[in-house]
C-alpha positions in Angstrom: 117.6 95.4 -15.6 116.3 94.4 -19.0 113.6 96.4 -20.4 111.5 95.3 -23.3 109.7 98.0 -25.1 106.4 97.1 -26.6 104.3 98.9 -28.7 101.2 97.7 -27.1 99.9 96.1 -23.9 100.0 92.3 -25.1 103.4 90.7 -25.7 102.9 87.5 -27.3 104.6 84.4 -25.5 105.6 87.0 -23.0 106.4 84.1 -20.1 108.4 82.1 -22.5 110.2 85.2 -23.5 111.2 86.0 -20.0 112.2 82.4 -19.2 114.4 82.2 -22.4 116.0 85.6 -21.2 116.6 84.2 -17.8 118.1 81.0 -19.2 120.6 83.0 -21.4 122.0 84.6 -18.8 122.3 81.2 -16.7 123.8 79.1 -19.5 125.7 81.8 -21.9 129.3 81.9 -20.7 129.5 85.7 -22.2 126.8 86.6 -19.7 127.7 84.7 -16.5 129.5 87.4 -15.4 126.4 89.6 -15.0 123.5 88.7 -12.7 119.9 89.5 -14.2 118.1 91.1 -11.4 114.7 92.3 -13.1 112.9 92.2 -16.6 110.5 95.1 -17.3 107.7 95.4 -20.1 107.6 99.1 -21.0 104.5 100.2 -23.3 105.2 102.8 -25.8 102.8 103.1 -28.5 103.8 106.4 -30.0 105.2 107.0 -33.3 108.2 109.3 -31.8 111.9 109.0 -31.1 111.4 108.6 -27.6 112.4 105.0 -26.6 110.3 104.8 -23.5 106.8 105.1 -22.9 105.0 106.1 -19.2 103.8 102.5 -18.5 105.6 99.9 -16.9 104.8 96.6 -16.1 107.4 94.3 -13.8 107.8 90.8 -15.4 110.7 89.4 -13.3 112.1 90.8 -10.4 111.8 93.7 -8.0 111.3 96.4 -10.9 114.6 98.2 -10.1 118.3 97.6 -9.2 121.2 99.1 -7.4 124.3 100.2 -8.0 127.4 101.6 -6.5 129.1 104.8 -7.3 132.0 105.8 -5.2 130.9 105.5 -1.8 127.4 106.0 -2.6 124.6 103.3 -3.5 122.0 104.2 -6.2 118.7 102.9 -6.9 117.5 103.0 -10.4 114.3 102.3 -11.9 113.4 102.1 -15.5 112.3 105.5 -16.3 115.6 106.8 -14.6 118.5 108.2 -16.3 121.8 106.6 -15.0 125.3 106.7 -16.9 126.1 103.7 -18.9 129.7 103.8 -18.0 130.0 103.8 -14.2 133.9 103.5 -14.0 134.0 106.6 -16.2 131.3 108.3 -14.3 132.8 108.5 -10.8 135.8 110.1 -12.7 133.3 112.6 -14.5 131.6 113.4 -11.1 134.4 113.8 -9.0 136.3 116.1 -11.7 132.9 118.0 -11.7 133.0 118.2 -7.8 136.6 119.3 -8.0 135.9 122.1 -10.2 133.4 123.6 -7.8 135.7 124.2 -5.2 133.3 123.8 -2.5 134.3 124.8 1.3 131.1 123.6 3.1 129.4 126.8 3.4 127.7 126.8 -0.2 124.0 126.4 -1.6 124.3 124.1 -4.4 121.6 123.6 -7.2 121.5 120.5 -9.3 119.6 121.1 -12.3 118.2 118.1 -14.2 119.4 116.0 -11.2 117.9 112.4 -12.3 118.2 110.0 -9.3 120.3 112.4 -7.4 123.8 111.1 -8.6 125.7 114.5 -8.8 123.8 116.3 -6.0 124.7 113.5 -3.7 128.2 113.4 -4.4 128.4 117.0 -3.9 126.3 116.9 -0.5 129.0 116.1 1.8 131.3 119.3 0.6 127.9 121.8 0.4 125.8 123.2 3.2 122.7 122.6 1.3 121.6 121.0 -2.2 118.6 121.5 -4.1 117.8 118.8 -7.0 115.5 119.5 -9.8 114.1 117.0 -12.3 111.0 116.6 -14.3 110.6 112.5 -14.2 108.8 111.8 -11.0 110.2 108.2 -10.8 113.5 109.6 -10.7 112.8 112.3 -8.3 111.2 109.4 -6.1 114.6 107.5 -6.5 116.5 110.6 -5.7 114.7 110.8 -2.3 115.3 107.4 -1.6 118.9 107.5 -2.5 119.3 110.3 -0.1 117.8 108.3 2.7 119.6 105.3 1.6 123.0 106.9 1.8 122.0 108.9 5.2 122.0 112.2 3.5 120.2 115.2 5.4 121.2 118.3 3.6 119.5 117.7 0.2 116.0 118.2 -1.0 114.7 116.8 -4.5 112.0 118.7 -6.3 109.6 117.4 -9.2 109.1 119.9 -12.1 110.4 121.4 -15.2 113.6 123.2 -14.6 112.4 125.9 -17.0 109.8 126.4 -14.7 110.7 125.1 -11.3 114.1 127.2 -11.1 112.9 130.4 -10.3 110.5 128.9 -7.5 113.3 127.2 -5.9 115.7 130.4 -6.1 112.9 132.4 -4.1 112.3 129.5 -1.5 116.3 128.8 -0.9 117.8 132.1 -1.6 120.8 132.7 -4.3 122.6 129.7 -4.7 126.6 129.8 -4.8 127.1 126.9 -7.2 124.8 125.4 -10.3 125.0 122.2 -11.6 123.5 121.5 -15.0 123.4 118.3 -16.6 120.9 118.7 -19.4 119.9 116.0 -22.1 121.5 116.2 -25.6 119.5 119.5 -26.6 121.2 121.4 -23.8 119.6 124.4 -22.1 116.6 126.3 -23.1 116.7 129.9 -23.3 114.8 130.7 -20.3 117.0 128.5 -17.9 120.1 130.3 -19.4 118.2 133.6 -18.6 117.4 132.8 -15.1 120.9 131.4 -14.1 122.3 134.7 -15.3 119.9 136.6 -13.4 120.7 134.7 -10.3 124.2 134.9 -10.9 125.9 132.2 -8.8 129.5 132.5 -8.1 130.0 129.3 -10.2 128.3 127.2 -12.6 129.7 123.4 -13.6 128.1 122.4 -16.9 128.2 118.7 -18.0 126.9 117.6 -21.2 127.0 114.9 -23.6 126.8 117.0 -26.4 129.7 119.5 -27.4 127.7 121.2 -30.2 124.8 122.4 -27.7 127.3 122.9 -24.8 129.5 125.4 -26.7 126.3 126.9 -28.0 125.0 127.4 -24.3 128.5 128.7 -22.7 128.4 131.4 -25.7 125.1 133.0 -24.0 126.3 132.4 -20.8 129.4 134.3 -21.4 127.5 137.4 -21.2 128.2 137.2 -17.1 130.6 134.1 -17.1 134.4 133.4 -17.8 134.8 129.6 -19.0 137.7 128.8 -16.9 138.2 125.0 -18.0 136.6 122.1 -20.1 137.7 118.6 -19.5 136.4 115.6 -21.9 135.5 112.3 -20.7 135.9 109.4 -22.5 132.6 108.0 -21.3 131.8 106.1 -24.5 135.1 104.1 -25.8 135.1 103.2 -29.3 132.9 105.9 -30.5 133.4 109.7 -31.4 131.3 110.9 -28.5 132.6 112.5 -25.4 131.0 113.6 -22.2 132.5 117.0 -21.2 132.6 119.5 -17.9 132.8 122.9 -17.8 133.3 125.6 -15.1 132.6 129.0 -15.4 133.1 131.6 -13.1 131.2 135.0 -12.3 133.1 137.9 -13.8 
């Protein structure tokens, strides 16, 4: 998937640019190992550090791609978050599931669930999984991914974790395990307070920012004991790592 971020509706020589990109993938030896499936114009005319705007126009292909992760297939739209290193992602998610010690009788919450990857990975070891995500396109992908992989025991809700968590808990009852995979800024204080109040037996925290993860773990230590932290090298040749931590209720 190639996404062209433009600061307005009009992209000069749009058709010529699309044809040039397609030809480059067909003729460049270094790129021939990849198959270009779709080209999307994303419109972002805001002066912020957020890369993508809210509007997309498909210039070539279907506007989405599929990827295989473990035994599961995932549909990915341009607005959806998806890890950039699928080989290490499989290792990361399998480690996260291993840390939960699921037996098949647990209710699991997957916060910041994106297109449903972690929740779907956990679904065959849990009784019921609920995923919460604020990006509507990602939630639509997550629902489709559950159907795509024939998973019946998972439900996805669109909303801000800070505001939706309490509603889900009132509907589903107290969860046994909570997965959190927040953005780089980490968890907000309201979500941390709600998790502590909910008292799941176990929390698995996946983070791309060790600094905000440590900050949040300190707050969660009010009721939880950090048992393990496992770094995973998702970003080779950089100083960055992804980490997965497991916390048990004291």
